[in-house]
Structures are given as C-alpha cells and as structure tokens.
C-alpha positions as CSV (number, residue, x, y, z in Angstrom):
1,H,33.5,155.0,105.1
2,A,31.1,152.9,102.5
3,I,28.8,150.1,101.6
4,R,31.0,147.7,99.8
5,V,28.7,146.7,97.1
6,Q,30.4,143.5,94.8
7,T,28.8,142.5,91.1
8,P,29.2,139.6,89.4
9,P,30.5,139.9,85.8
10,R,27.8,139.8,83.3
11,H,27.5,140.5,79.2
12,I,23.5,140.3,79.2
13,P,21.4,142.3,80.1
14,G,20.0,140.1,83.3
15,V,19.8,139.6,87.2
16,V,22.6,139.1,89.7
17,E,23.1,139.0,93.3
18,V,25.3,141.1,95.1
19,T,27.6,140.7,98.1
20,L,26.9,144.1,100.7
21,S,29.8,144.3,102.7
22,Y,31.1,147.3,105.5
23,K,35.2,147.3,107.3
24,S,35.1,144.2,105.4
25,K,32.7,142.6,107.3
26,Q,30.2,140.6,105.6
27,F,26.5,141.2,105.8
28,C,23.1,139.8,104.4
29,K,24.5,136.4,103.6
30,G,21.1,134.5,103.4
31,A,19.3,137.6,101.5
32,P,22.3,139.4,99.7
33,G,20.7,142.3,97.2
34,R,20.0,142.7,93.7
35,F,21.3,144.1,90.8
36,I,20.4,144.9,87.4
37,Y,22.7,145.5,84.5
38,T,20.9,146.5,81.7
39,A,22.1,147.1,77.9
40,L,22.8,151.5,77.3
41,N,20.4,150.8,74.0
42,E,17.2,149.2,75.1
43,P,14.4,150.5,75.0
44,T,14.5,152.0,78.7
45,I,17.0,153.3,78.9
46,D,16.4,155.3,75.8
47,Y,13.0,156.4,76.3
48,G,14.4,157.9,79.8
49,F,16.5,159.9,78.5
50,Q,14.2,161.2,76.3
51,R,11.9,162.0,79.3
52,L,15.0,163.5,81.2
53,Q,15.3,165.4,78.0
54,K,12.3,167.3,78.2
55,V,12.9,168.7,82.3
56,I,16.2,169.7,82.0
57,P,17.1,173.4,81.5
58,R,18.0,174.6,78.2
59,H,20.9,176.2,77.1
60,P,21.2,179.1,73.9
61,G,22.7,177.7,71.2
62,D,22.3,173.6,72.6
63,P,21.4,171.4,69.8
64,E,18.0,169.9,69.3
65,K,19.0,166.9,70.6
66,L,22.1,166.6,73.2
67,A,24.0,163.9,74.1
68,K,24.0,161.3,77.2
69,E,26.7,162.9,78.9
70,I,25.4,166.0,78.9
71,L,21.8,164.4,79.6
72,L,22.9,163.4,82.7
73,K,25.4,166.4,83.9
74,R,22.6,168.7,83.8
75,A,21.0,166.7,85.8
76,A,23.1,166.2,88.3
77,D,24.1,170.4,88.8
78,L,20.6,170.8,89.0
79,V,19.7,168.6,92.5
80,E,23.1,170.0,93.8
81,A,21.7,173.3,93.3
82,L,18.3,172.0,94.9
83,Y,20.5,171.0,98.7
84,G,23.3,173.4,97.9
85,N,20.5,176.5,97.3
86,P,18.0,175.7,99.9
87,H,16.2,179.3,100.4
88,S,16.7,179.9,96.9
89,N,13.4,179.1,94.2
90,Q,13.7,175.8,96.7
91,D,10.0,175.5,95.2
92,M,11.0,175.7,91.4
93,L,13.9,173.7,92.3
94,L,12.3,171.2,93.9
95,K,9.5,170.7,90.7
96,R,12.6,170.6,88.7
97,A,13.4,168.0,91.1
98,A,10.8,165.6,91.3
99,D,10.1,165.8,87.1
100,I,13.7,164.2,87.4
101,A,12.9,161.7,89.1
102,E,9.9,160.8,87.1
103,A,11.4,161.1,84.5
104,L,14.5,158.5,85.7
105,Y,11.7,156.0,86.7
C-alpha cells in the first residue's frame, strides 16, 4: 500500500502542484502538494554531487571523479548498511549518513 503522487509533465525546471491519492481516494485537494522539477545540469545538482563525492567511501582503483550513478549506488549502500547493522560501527555509520544528508541538502 503506497501513496500515489501524480505530477503533471513539465519540460523545463519549475514548481508544479501534485495530486496525492491512497487506495484510489484523492486527498489534500484544497492544499495540493508541490514538486520542484530541476534540470540535471543545474549548479545545485552538480554542487550536491561534488559534496557527495567527498563523503562516499572510495575503493582501490577508483577514478578521481566517480560517475553520478556510482555515487548514488554507494550512498544507498551506506544508508542500507546503517539500517541493516544497528549494532556494528553505529557511530561511524551515523556520521557517514549525516555527511551524505548534508551533502544532498
């Protein structure tokens, strides 16, 4: 069971109102949600990836600059490790997760 979010298509960056529904019932009609489309080449996205590059663990043989897909995969793996192993190295994992969150926002 999931909340469905319907976003209208938009071909340029900007804000759109979204429709939220659960089990085919629409809600928040009077105060719709908002979604912000951003371009992948906007400085804010690139800046976020630059910051993420600094906090993601490096592997031997990695190039100086990792591809965005690899950065996202490693960030996801790190977050999964945080929630999957609550007893081992929790302080280190919490610090890494905080670094990732800060890099993305």
